[in-house]
Phi, psi and omega in degrees: 000331178298322180297321178301312180297320182295315181296318181296314180296320178296317178300316179294321178294324175297323177299318177295318179300315179295325176295319176300320176300319180294321177296319182291316184260347188319124183289337185226162178294326180298324176298320180290325178291318177295329179289326176296322174294323177297320180297318180296315182292318181291322175298322178293321179294321178297314178298322179292321178294316178297324178297319178290324182286316183273344182075021179262105182287343178292337176297331177294321176295320178296318181296317179295316179300315178301319181292319178298319178294323178294322179293317179295324177297315179297319178297316179296318179296322179293321178295319178296317181298316179294323178294324179293327181278351181087017181260053181289150180217000000 
């Protein structure tokens, strides 16, 4: 069972590495905004896998909090991006 958890965590970390590549090379601001959401979701998934592996249920609360903060970050970034483009509402 340990090998399964290691494979899942390595896959999720590779997902973050590919997201970093998209942030670095991303042709548009929208790509970078979507990547921030990817980081939040992937970070939450890593914490949930660790919670299952270690048996620490408090990590689930941390994962949920992390995901809510990631959603708020994306909303804030979209509002700033729209204000920069002159699309105020």
